[in-house]
N, C-alpha and C positions, 0 to 999 in steps of 0.2 A: 837817425840811428846809424851807428858805425857798421861797416861791412862785416866785421867779425861778430856782430850781434844779430845779423840777419838770420831768418829761419833757414834751416838746412833740412835735407832729407834725414829722417830718423832711422837709426839701425835697430829696429825693434821686431823684425821678422825672425821667427825661430824655424828650425828645421821642419817641424810638423806643419807650420804655416806654408812654407815654400812647397813642400810635397803636395799638400792638399790644394794650394792655389794652382799649381801646374795641372793637377788632375782635374780641378774644377774647370780649367780652360779646355781640357781635352774631352771630358765626359759631359757632353751637352747635346745639342741638336744633332751632331753627327751620328751619335749612336741611337738616340731616342726617336729621331724622326728620319734622319738621312739613311739609316740602316735599311729602311724599306726600299730605297732606290738601289743600294748596293746589292741587296738580295735579289731584286728583280733583274739586275744585270747579269749576275753570275750564279744565282741559286745558292745552295748550301756551301758550294766550293768557294764562296766569297771569303771564308775564313782564311784561305791561303793569301788573299790580298792583304788582310789585316796583319797576318804574321810577317809577310814580306815587308810591308810598310813599317812595321814595328822594328824590324832589324835595321832599316835605314835610319829610323829615329834614334835607335841606340847609338849609332855612330855619331849623329849630330849632337846628341846630349853629351856623349863622351868628349867630343871636341870642345864644347862649352866648358865642361868641368876641367879639362886639362888646361885650357887657357886661363881659367879663373884661379888656378893654383899658382900661376906665374904672374898674373896681373890682377891682384886681389881688389884693387880699387876701380876696376873698369867693368862695364857691362858689355853685352854682346855687340852693340853698335860700336863701342870703342875698340873692340877687337878688329872689326872690319875696317875702321878708320886707321888703325895702326898698321894693318897689313896692306891696304890698297889706297889710302888717302881719303881726303875729305869729300871728294866728289861722289865716290861710290857710297860712302857712309851717309851722305846727304840723301841720295836717291833711295837707298835701302831703308833708311830711317823713316822717310815720308811714306814710302810704299807700305811699310809695316804699320804705321798709323792708319793708313787707308784700309788695310786688311782688317785690323781690329775693329774699326768703326763699322765696316761692313758686317763683320761677325756679330757685333753687338746688336745691330739692326735685325739681323736674322734671328738672334736669340729672343729679343723682345717680341718679335712677330710670332715666333714659335710659342712663347709664353702666353701670348694672347689667344692663339689657336687652341692651346690646351685648356685655358680658362673657359673657352666656349663649350667645352664638354659639359660644364655645369651651367654656363650662362649663354645658351644658344641664341637668345634674342638680343644680346648686346653686340654692337658692331665690333669687328676685329680691331679697328684702329683705336677705339676707346680703351679696350683691354690692353693693347700694346703700349699705349701712352701711359697707362697706370703702371705697367711693368717698368717702363723707362724711368718714370719718376722715382720708383723705389730704388733702382740701381744708382741713380744720381745721388740720392740722399745717403746711401751706404758709403759711397766713395768720398763723401765729405768727412768721414771719420778719420782719426789719426791712423797711421799705417798699422800700429799695433792693434787697435780696435777693428780695423778692416780685416787684418789677417786672422784675428780670432773669429769674427763672424763668418768669413769665407771658409775657415776650417770646419765650422759646424754645418754650413750649407753644403759643402762638398762631402762632409762626413755622412750626412743624411742620405744622399743619393748613392754613395758607395755602399753603405749598409744595405740599402734597399736592392741594389743590383745583386749583392750576395744572397739576399733572401729570395730574389726572383730566380737566381740560378738554382738554389736549393729546392725551391718549391716546384719550378718547372722540371727539374731533373726527376723529382719524385713522381710527378704526373706522367712524365715521359716513360718511365719504366714501371708504372703501375703500382708504386709504393703507396701513392694516394689514389684510391679507387676512382675510376671513371668508366663510362660505358665500354669504350674500346681504347685501351692504352695503345698509342701509336708505336711505342718502342722505337726501332730504327727505320721503320718502313718509309717515312717521308724523305729520308735521305736517298733512297734507292728508286722510288717512284717519281712520277712527273718529270721524267727526263734524266733522272739520276743525280749524282752528286755535282756534276758539271753539265747541266742541261744545255748551256749555250757555248760549250767548248772552252778550251784553255785560254783563248784570246780574251774571253769575257773577264778573266781575272785581271788583266791589264786595264781593261775599260773601267772596271770597278775601282782601280787604284786612284782614279781622278777624284772620286768622292771620298775614298778612304784617306787620302792625303789631307783633304779638308778636315776630316774627323780628327786626325792626329795633330793638326795645327793647333798651337797653343802650348805645346809641351816646352817649346823653346822659351816660353815666358820666364822660366827660372833664370834665363840669361839677363833679364832686366831687374831681378830682385837683388842682384849682387851688391848694389849700392845701398841697400837698406837691410842688409843681413850682417850679423856679427860673424866674423871668421868664415867668410864664404869659401875660402880655399880649402877649409877642412870639412865644411858642411856639404858642399855641392857634390863631391864624389860619392858620399854616402847616399845622398838623395837619389842620384842617377842610378846607382846599382839596384836600389829597391823599386824605383819608379817604373822602369820599362816593363818588367815582368807583370806588375799590377795592371798596367794599361792594356797589355796584350790580353791578359786573362779577362779583364772587365769588358773587352770587346768581343773576343772569340767565343767565350762560354755562353753569354746571353744569346748570341746569334745562332749558335748550335741548338739552344733550347727553343728559340723561335721557329727555326726551320724544322725542328723535330716535331713540334706540336701543331704547326699550321703549314700546309704545303706552300712552298716558296712562291708559287704563281697565284696564290689566293689571298695575298696580303693586300689590305686596303691602303692605297697611297695617301689617303686623307686623314688617317688615324695612326697614332703611334703603334708599332707592332707589339710593344709591351702591354698596352691596354687591350689590344685585340686578343692576345694570348690568354690573359686572365678572364676576359669576357667569354671567350670561346669554350672554356672549360667550366663555365657556370659560376665563377667566383666574382660576381658583380660587385660586391662590397670591396673586394681587393682591387678591382679596377679603379674604384674611386681613390683608394689609397695610392695606387700607382700613379694616377693622374696628378695627385698632389706632389709626388716625388718628381714627376716630370717637370712640373712648374718650378720646383726648387732647383732642379738640375740646370735648366736653361737659364734661370736667373743667376745661378752661381757662375755659369760660363760667361754670361754677360758682365757680371761683376768683375771677374778676372780680366775680361777684355778691356773694360774701361780703365782698369789699373794699368794694363800694358800700354794702352794708347796715351794716357796722361804721362806716364814715366818716359815714354819715348819722346813725346813732345817736349817735356822738360829737358831731356838730354840734348835734343836738337837745339833748343834755345840756349843752353849753357855753352855749347860748342860753336855758337854763331851760325848755326845752320837753319835757324828758325827765328821768328820774331822774339825779341828779348822779353817781351811782356809774358810770354808763355813760361818763362822760368820762375815767375813769382810764386812764392810759397806762402801758405797760410801759417798761422802761429803753431799749428800742430803738424807742419811738414807736408801738407798736401799741395800739389801744383794746382792752385785754385783757378788760374786763368785757362790752363789746359783743360781742366775739368769743365769749365763753362763752355768752351768750344765743343767738347765732346757731347755735352748736354744738348746743345743746339742741334747738332747733327743727329743725335739719337731721337730727339723729339720730331724733327723733320722726317726721319725715316719711318717713325711710327705713323705719322700723318699720311705719308705716301702709301702706306698699307691700305688706307681708305680707298685709293684708286686702283692700286695694282693687285691687292689681295695676294694670292699665292704666286702670281706671276713675278712679283718682286723677290720672293723667297727663292725661286728657281734661278733668277738672274744672278742674285748675289752669292748663291752657293758656290759657283765656280771661281769667284774672285779670290776668296781666301786660299783656296787650293793652289792656284797658280802663284800667288805671292809667297805662300809658304815654301814652295819649291825653290824660288829664287833666294829667299832668306836662308833656308837650310844649305843651299849650295854655297852661298857666300860665307857662312860659318865654317863649313868644311874647308873651303879654299883658304880661308884665313888661317886655320890651324896648319894646313899644309905649308903655307909660306912662312908663318911665324916660328914654327918648330926649330928651324935652323938658327934662329937668332934670339932664342930665349935668354934673358939675362940671368936666370937661375934655373936649376934643374926642377922640372915639374914633379910634384909628389904623386900625381896621378897621370898615367899615360894611356892614350887610346891604343887599342890592340891592333896589331898588324900594320902599323904605320910604315910607309905611306900608301900601301896597296889597298887596304880596306877603305880608307878615306877617299882615294881616287875612284875606286869602283862605285862607292856611294854617290859621288858627284855625277859619275856617268849615268847611273840609274835615275837620279833626279832629273837630269837633262832629258833622258828618254821620255820620262813621264810628262815633263813639261812640253815636249814636242807633241805627244799624244793629246795633251790639253789643247794645243794650238790648232790641231787639225780636226778636232771633234766638232762637227757642225752644231751640236746642241749647245756648245759653249761660245758660239760666235759672238753673241751680244756681250757676254761677260768678258771675253778676251779682248774685244774691241775697246771696252771701257778701260781694262787694265793697260793695254798697249798705249792708248791715248794718254792716260795719266802718266805712264812711264816716260813717254816722249816729252810731255810737258815738263817733267822733273829733269830730264836730261838737258833740255834747252835752258831751263831755269838755272841748273847747276853750272852750265857753261858760261852764262852771263854773270851769275853771282860771283863765281870764283875767279873769273877773268878780271872783273872789277876789283875784287879783293887783292889780287896779285899786283894789279896796276897801282 
């Protein structure tokens, strides 16, 4: 077959697919399970952490959108490559794959734990393995079919979050009768709105960053989207507000209905809320939504990993075999590699159980900080040499972007010195050191 007849990535993703894929990557374990940890760290005041992280995310997404209007045929790794060269592009690309595979393992383990709500006698690793198999099959679809399925998977959980907010708000203010409507009492009692002080807001940022990680996924959809330079700015403007609302409002409802220090770390706070007010049937419905949510996040994660692996292979930064596409435009060898890692991660859950979940939670958060920083730095460097005038510009350049980078580095430093993240950070640093050494050897040989 001639090279011009070889399969290529298909430009079949529509604006609604991109929006819901990015939200699918964001609204997953971080809100449905990880919110228990953030609430335990900072109490009801943790919403300030979510709002602050959301503002940082706004700048990162704006930087991607701006560069996409100037370089329409590039993805976010290509922006980093253009700004800082192939070595950094190589390191960040492989780190990003590592992050998404860790996220996907987290999501399928979370899906297995939610399935145990109905199947308590089935081992976690079996349920996680079944969830992994489902994700792998979905990602074998063409990108158009994948985008459509992800649109509905993400749509289900977004709709149910809206229903949860409305239902919880009615219970909170006594519109739906209960024995003792809490009103706003739980925000003031049990230590107040910030029971652990202001510093706890920054401690919670470590987990919140993990929760918001995945938003930058739209930076990888650019090569499979028609007119990304026009679509992306519109998506970014509507996306950020939705994400912040879908995180802060549910947490306000949770903290309003259940005292922050009485949440069970082993169960989703969403299920706890509905069970605590006597809506047992609704808890079953919500558990179904939780399963849909984490599978949707894993679905987006495998997409992100396979497309990044494909991009690495195309640019000579990974094995050429990973660039191979199926007839419907799916990076088939990249998907096979991801499938092996996902299955192994599910099997490891047999030994590690929740220990693996806690270790992996910090990995994506740290890598996301590095990726976001590189995106912002790329925009700072490339702005001066744009070949055309961008149709969308980030606000307050260069000051807003520089401040965002500074904040991301401070959070990354807190990540490094947090003793709870010692194992996770050691894994990240070791993998990064390996990539740096690999890049030095690889590109020195290439230059020679």
